[in-house]
N, C-alpha and C positions, 0 to 999 in steps of 0.2 A: 485844209487837210494842216493839224496838228505840227508835219512839221517844218524845219527846216527848209526851203527850195518848191516847196506850199506846192502851187499853180503849177508853173512851169515847168517842173520837172513830173508834177503828172499826166500831161500835156503829149509831152518829153518819152514818157514810156507809153503810153496812150496808140503813140503817133510807131513808137513802136514798136510795138507790139500788131497794131497796125500793118504797117510789110510788110509784119511775118506771117506776119493768117495770108497776102497777099500770092506774097512765096511759093504759101507752100495750096495754092489755087485755094482760099477761104474756110483753108477744110481748119475750126477755132475750137470744140470744146472739148474735143475726144481726145484719140488714147498723143496727140503731138505737143497739146497745148506745154505739157513741160518744156519742150526744150523747144517749141518760137512763146517760154516767158525768158529763157533761161541769154538766146539769144536777142533775148529786147529787154533784158538787161544789161545784160555788156553793153549795149548798146547807149543807153540810156544813160549811166555809170562812166564814159567813157575805157571801162577794162577789156584784157588781152584775153579773156578767158571768163563766163560760167555755168555755177551748174550746182538745182539743187537736188537733195532729199530728202525723202520726210522716214521715220520710227513709223517698222508693218511689222505686228506683228511680235511672235515673240522669238525670231530671230533675228530684227534691232533694225542696223536706217538699210532706207534700199532708193538705190539713183533714182533720177524720176527723167531726168534730161536737164542735156549737154548744149550751152552755147557752140563746139566744140569737138572735132575727134581727138585732140590735146586736149580739153576740161574733161572733156569724157575716161579721158586717160587716166590723168589726174583723180577719176576720181576713186577708179575700181585696183590704182595702187595703193591707194588710203584700208582699202578695203580689206589688200596683198596684204600686207603685214598687220595688221589689227591696231595702227594706231594714228593720230598726226592731228593736225585743227578742226578738221569738223567736227572728226568727233572727243575734240575736249569744247568744244563749242555745244554740241546735243547735246552735253553729256553738265555747262559746268553753267549754262544759259545765260553765259557775258561771250559779247566778240571777243574777238581770235584778232588781235593782225599784227602777223611774224615772217622775217625775212631768209633771204636765205641762211645764215649762218646763226641765226632760231631753230629751224627745221634741221642742218646736222646736226644743230648742239642737241636738243628734244627727242625724236625722232629719225636716226640717224639711217632705219633701212629705209625710209618711207624716204630719207631724202634719196641714199643713196639711187631710190627707180626713179624717181621722180626726177632726177635734174639730167640721170641720163637718157628720161627715154623723153622727158618733153620741155622747153623754154624758156617754161615758170621757174623763177627768185621767188617775186612773190605770195601770202595767199593771208585774204581777207574774210572770214568766216565769220555770220549772222546768224545768233541759232532766233525760227522764226514764231512769230508770237499765235496764239491761240486763231482759230481755230483749225492753223498746219503744226501737227511736229512734228518738224523741219530743220532741218538748215541750206543758206544757200553761200556758196562759193567759188567768189573774187578770186580770179586769177591772174598774174600780174610776172608780166617780163621780164624787166627792170626794178628792183629791190627797191631802188628810191620812188618809186610810187606806190609803196605802199600807204605810207605819208602822207599823198595826198587823196587817196581814197577821202570819205565828208564818210562822216558812219553819220549823222541824220542824212544824210540819202541815201544812206547805203540802206538801213531802219527799213527807212520809207518807201525803196522800191519795192524793201520787203514785201509790206502791210501792201501793197496794191499787187502784189505776184500768188502773196494767198489768199484777199477778197476776190484778183480773178478763179481761183481756182474753185476758193467760197462755192461765186455764184457759177459756176462751171455744170460742180455738184445742182444744186437748188435747182437749177432748168437743165438735166435731164433724167434717161428715167431708168434707176439703176437697183441693183437687187443689199440685201443687206451682205450678204455673203460674201460678193463681188466685189464692192464700190465704186463709185465712177470709174468713167474709161478712162482717164488722166492715170488713174493708178495704175498701169496695163502698159502703161509707155517701152516705150522700144532696149528704153532703159532699161524700165522692175520686169520684165520678162527675164530681160540677158541676166539680171541679177538673182532670179527664178531658180533657173536653173544652176544654179551651186549650192541653191536648198535642193532637190534631186537628189545632185552627186550627195551631197552630206547624207541622204536619207538613205545612200546605195550601199555607199564607204561600210558605214559604220552598219551593219545590219548584214551585209559580206566580211567584218572585220571582226564582228562584234564587239565597237567601243559601244560609245556617248559621241552625244551629236557633236559636242565645243572636241572634243581628241578630234574624231572625225572629218570641220575646219581647217582644225592647225595640222594636219597632215598636210590636207591642199594646198594651204598656206606654206608651210614646208617646201612641197613643191612647187606651187611658181617660180619664189623667192627663190629659188636655187639653180631656178634655169632663167632668169627676170623674164620673168612672163606673169598677167594679171591671176591671179583664180578666178576666175569668171570663165579667162580662158583653160585654164587645168580640167577644172567642169565641163563644161561643155566636149572637152575629149571627153573624160570620161563615161557621162555620159552620151555619146555618138560612141563609142567598145573602140575608140581610137586607143584609148587606157582602160586597163585595171586597176581597183583596189587593190590589189596588190603589184602593185606599178605604182601608186602613191603611195606606198606601206614600205615602202624601198624592201622587194620581191618581187622584183619584175622573173615571171614564168615562174610562178611555188601553184601548185595546185589550191 
């Protein structure tokens, strides 16, 4: 393995993946795989949280899995405001290392939600290399720990989890339309609800998808919630498109 950390890191990651699969009673290459890989990543790199996301279709980024509820929440909050270090890693193709002060200056809306709802004070984001188009987020509770993350080890783990996803796709049966099972992880299915809500809001209000998403994001941010939870309320009927548009009770 060409990366620094070499065999010992690969063995450490493989052992962590095996432990996570055992914890899930042997479930390996299906919809739980991304969460297992995220938990194994946090173990292998000794970080407080990890999240995995991919670029999916015309709607952009979709989460696949996270190592903990806090890590999953951090991704949802970044998606809620529509900007942040993970999106920067996606678009720039470069690793992003940021601590609390950086986040407050560069993404104040994201910082407002992140520091209220999670314990994280530092983030490292790395784009995944082909054949997976995505990003790996590493979360730190102590901002000083960001400088201790070895970028070469993190990139190596990113390559290992990319290989695991690619191998799972090769050795399983799936259709071109649906993609491999790991694309339908619990986190990805929750995000799919957002696009259903966007479609319903756009159709009801006569607006396009970007404007409908902006309304959902605005409603979520003003309530201190994630756009995923607001979308779930709209799809379930607890909210109506007029509520999202700020016109409660409108006919």
